[in-house]
C-alpha positions, 0 to 999 in steps of 0.5 A: 477168422481168415486173413487174406492178403490182396495185392496186384500191380498198379493198374491191375484193378485191385481196388475194384476187386477189394470193393466187390469183396467188401460188398459181399461181406469181407472186412476190408483193411485198405492199406492205400486208404490208411496210408492217406489217413496217416499223412493227413494234415496235423498228423505225425506222419505228415510232419515226418514226411515234410521233415524228410522231403522238404516243404516242397511236398506240401500244398499251400493248404498244408496237405500232402502234394502227392504228385510232387512227392511221387515225382521225387520217390518213384524214380529213386529207390533210396527216396522211396525206401525213406518214404516207406520207412515213415509210412509203413509202420504207421499203416501196420499199426492202424491195420492191426487196430481195424483187424482186431475189430473183426469177428471169428468167422469173418474174412479179413482182406488186407488190400496191400499194394506192396505185399510182395515187395515187402515180403508180407505173404507169410503173414496171411492164410491166403494171398490173392493176386489181381493180375493183368498184362503189363501193356493193359496196366500201362494203357489203364494208367495213361487212359483212365488215370491221366498219367503220362507214359513215363510216369506210369512206367516209373510207377510200374518199375518201382513195384515187383514184376508180374512173375514175382507177384504170381509166384506169391499167389495162392489164388489169382484173379485174372483182370486182363479183360473187360470189367464185365468179366471181373465180377464172376471171377471175383465171386468164385474167389470169394466163395473159396475164401468163405469155404476156407473161413468156415473150415478154419 
């Protein structure tokens, strides 16, 4: 089994890269999806978040109000650290369960937005970084995700800088251009990962 850590700044296109890798046979462990699972209504994770941040982060139906929570944490490093202290251990536990189901020759891709920030690179055989210039990422967040510019900049500032991420990379997927350019670049990385998995 080859253990791959996949990361990239918000708006870089990491989700599209992970989707392509999964479509070609990677075992995908998506930390964002798991982070949503562990704070669904009725979970201990959601109860812990509400206890820490107050009932204002819950919608009337009892689900997590992500926008309200984001407004509290993304401009306050202390509050963000408190949220991470609740969610990250739950995500790690669930990720380990999913990885345990992979076979010996599989490429297991863990999609982890904060891989660099949390110093997790050494846990993987290969770190793949999806990269795009900051101005391109900002444009995508505003134009495609509907964020206002201040919110987008705050989210970007809460993550590692581009140079820090690139320094942690074994392989880089350049996603600064149009979507049509992305698939062949990801295919090339996938072939290299498969070769390494076969050799290990």
